C-alpha positions as CSV (number, residue, x, y, z in Angstrom):
1,V,79.9,99.1,91.2
2,I,82.7,101.5,90.5
3,I,84.6,99.1,88.6
4,C,81.6,98.3,86.6
5,V,80.4,101.8,85.8
6,G,83.6,103.2,85.6
7,C,86.7,101.2,84.9
8,I,85.3,98.9,82.4
9,P,83.6,101.2,80.0
10,L,87.1,103.2,80.3
11,T,89.2,100.1,79.2
12,I,86.9,99.8,76.3
13,V,87.3,103.3,75.4
14,I,91.1,103.1,75.5
15,L,91.0,100.0,73.6
16,L,88.9,101.6,70.8
17,L,90.9,104.6,70.4
18,S,93.5,104.7,67.8
19,L,97.0,104.5,69.0
20,E,98.2,107.4,66.9
21,S,96.0,110.2,68.7
22,N,97.2,111.9,71.6
23,T,95.5,110.0,74.5
24,A,98.2,110.7,77.2
25,L,95.5,112.1,79.7
26,I,93.0,109.6,79.2
27,C,95.6,106.6,79.6
28,C,97.0,108.3,82.8
29,F,93.2,108.6,84.2
30,H,92.7,104.8,83.0
31,E,95.8,103.9,85.1
32,A,94.9,105.8,88.1
33,C,91.2,104.3,87.9
34,V,92.7,100.6,87.7
35,S,95.0,101.4,90.7
36,F,92.3,102.6,92.8
37,A,90.0,99.6,92.0
38,S,92.6,97.2,92.7
39,V,93.7,98.5,95.9
40,S,90.3,99.2,97.2
41,T,89.3,95.6,96.2
42,A,92.4,94.0,97.9
43,I,91.8,95.9,101.3
44,N,88.4,95.6,101.2
45,V,88.8,91.6,100.7
46,F,91.0,91.7,103.7
47,A,88.8,93.6,105.9
48,I,86.2,91.1,105.1
49,T,88.5,88.2,105.8
50,L,89.5,90.0,109.4
51,D,85.8,90.2,110.0
52,R,85.1,86.7,109.3
53,Y,88.2,85.5,111.4
54,D,87.3,87.7,114.4
55,I,83.5,86.5,114.3
56,S,84.7,82.8,114.1
57,V,87.5,82.8,116.6
58,K,85.8,85.2,119.3
59,P,82.2,85.4,118.8
60,A,81.4,86.9,122.3
61,N,84.5,89.2,122.8
62,R,84.8,90.7,119.3
63,I,87.7,93.1,118.3
64,L,86.1,94.8,115.3
65,T,83.1,96.4,116.9
66,M,80.7,98.3,114.6
67,G,82.6,101.8,115.2
68,R,85.8,100.1,114.6
69,A,84.7,98.6,111.1
70,V,83.3,102.1,110.1
71,M,86.7,103.6,110.9
72,L,88.3,100.5,109.1
73,M,86.0,101.2,106.0
74,I,86.6,104.9,106.0
75,S,90.3,104.4,106.4
76,I,90.3,101.9,103.3
77,W,88.7,104.4,101.3
78,I,90.9,107.2,101.9
79,F,93.9,104.9,101.1
80,S,92.3,104.0,98.0
81,F,91.8,107.6,97.2
82,F,95.4,108.5,97.7
83,S,96.3,105.3,95.5
84,F,94.4,107.1,92.7
85,L,96.8,110.0,93.0
86,I,99.9,108.1,93.1
87,P,100.0,107.1,89.2
Protein backbone atom coordinates (compact mmCIF):
# COMPACT_ATOMS: atom_id res chain seq x y z
CA VAL A 1 0.00 0.00 0.00
CA ILE A 2 2.85 2.39 0.86
CA ILE A 3 4.50 1.73 -2.49
CA CYS A 4 1.29 2.30 -4.46
CA VAL A 5 0.16 5.37 -2.52
CA GLY A 6 3.51 7.03 -1.95
CA CYS A 7 6.38 5.82 -4.08
CA ILE A 8 4.76 5.40 -7.49
CA PRO A 9 3.16 8.88 -7.60
CA LEU A 10 6.39 10.40 -6.30
CA THR A 11 8.32 8.64 -9.07
CA ILE A 12 5.90 10.03 -11.65
CA VAL A 13 6.35 13.54 -10.23
CA ILE A 14 10.14 13.18 -10.40
CA LEU A 15 9.92 12.06 -14.02
CA LEU A 16 7.57 14.89 -15.02
CA LEU A 17 9.59 17.69 -13.40
CA SER A 18 12.06 19.43 -15.62
CA LEU A 19 15.71 18.64 -15.06
CA GLU A 20 16.63 22.33 -14.92
CA SER A 21 14.60 23.15 -11.80
CA ASN A 22 16.04 22.78 -8.32
CA THR A 23 14.58 19.44 -7.21
CA ALA A 24 17.38 18.14 -4.99
CA LEU A 25 15.16 17.83 -1.91
CA ILE A 26 12.43 15.99 -3.79
CA CYS A 27 15.00 13.67 -5.37
CA CYS A 28 16.54 12.88 -1.98
CA PHE A 29 13.10 12.19 -0.51
CA HIS A 30 12.29 9.95 -3.47
CA GLU A 31 15.50 7.97 -2.98
CA ALA A 32 14.70 7.60 0.72
CA CYS A 33 11.20 6.32 -0.08
CA VAL A 34 12.57 3.82 -2.59
CA SER A 35 15.14 2.64 -0.05
CA PHE A 36 12.45 2.24 2.63
CA ALA A 37 10.13 0.35 0.29
CA SER A 38 12.80 -2.00 -1.04
CA VAL A 39 14.24 -2.87 2.37
CA SER A 40 10.85 -3.42 3.96
CA THR A 41 9.67 -5.55 1.03
CA ALA A 42 12.78 -7.73 1.06
CA ILE A 43 12.73 -8.28 4.82
CA ASN A 44 8.97 -8.98 4.82
CA VAL A 45 9.42 -11.62 2.12
CA PHE A 46 12.17 -13.16 4.24
CA ALA A 47 9.89 -13.18 7.31
CA ILE A 48 7.06 -14.81 5.37
CA THR A 49 9.48 -17.42 4.03
CA LEU A 50 10.73 -18.10 7.56
CA ASP A 51 7.15 -18.52 8.79
CA ARG A 52 6.23 -20.89 5.97
CA TYR A 53 9.38 -22.93 6.58
CA ASP A 54 8.67 -23.09 10.31
CA ILE A 55 5.09 -24.27 9.83
CA SER A 56 6.05 -26.91 7.25
CA VAL A 57 9.05 -28.37 9.12
CA LYS A 58 7.78 -28.26 12.72
CA PRO A 59 4.01 -27.78 12.74
CA ALA A 60 3.61 -28.99 16.34
CA ASN A 61 6.63 -27.21 17.86
CA ARG A 62 6.86 -23.86 16.10
CA ILE A 63 9.72 -21.47 16.76
CA LEU A 64 7.91 -18.42 15.38
CA THR A 65 5.04 -17.97 17.84
CA MET A 66 2.57 -15.10 17.65
CA GLY A 67 4.53 -12.97 20.11
CA ARG A 68 7.78 -13.55 18.27
CA ALA A 69 6.11 -12.82 14.93
CA VAL A 70 4.83 -9.48 16.26
CA MET A 71 8.30 -8.60 17.54
CA LEU A 72 9.79 -9.63 14.16
CA MET A 73 7.37 -7.37 12.27
CA ILE A 74 8.04 -4.45 14.63
CA SER A 75 11.78 -4.86 14.19
CA ILE A 76 11.35 -5.05 10.40
CA TRP A 77 9.49 -1.74 10.30
CA ILE A 78 12.01 -0.09 12.64
CA PHE A 79 14.89 -1.32 10.46
CA SER A 80 13.07 -0.10 7.35
CA PHE A 81 12.54 3.31 8.92
CA PHE A 82 16.28 3.57 9.61
CA SER A 83 16.93 2.69 5.96
CA PHE A 84 14.71 5.66 5.10
CA LEU A 85 17.11 7.93 6.99
CA ILE A 86 20.31 6.56 5.42
CA PRO A 87 20.22 8.06 1.88
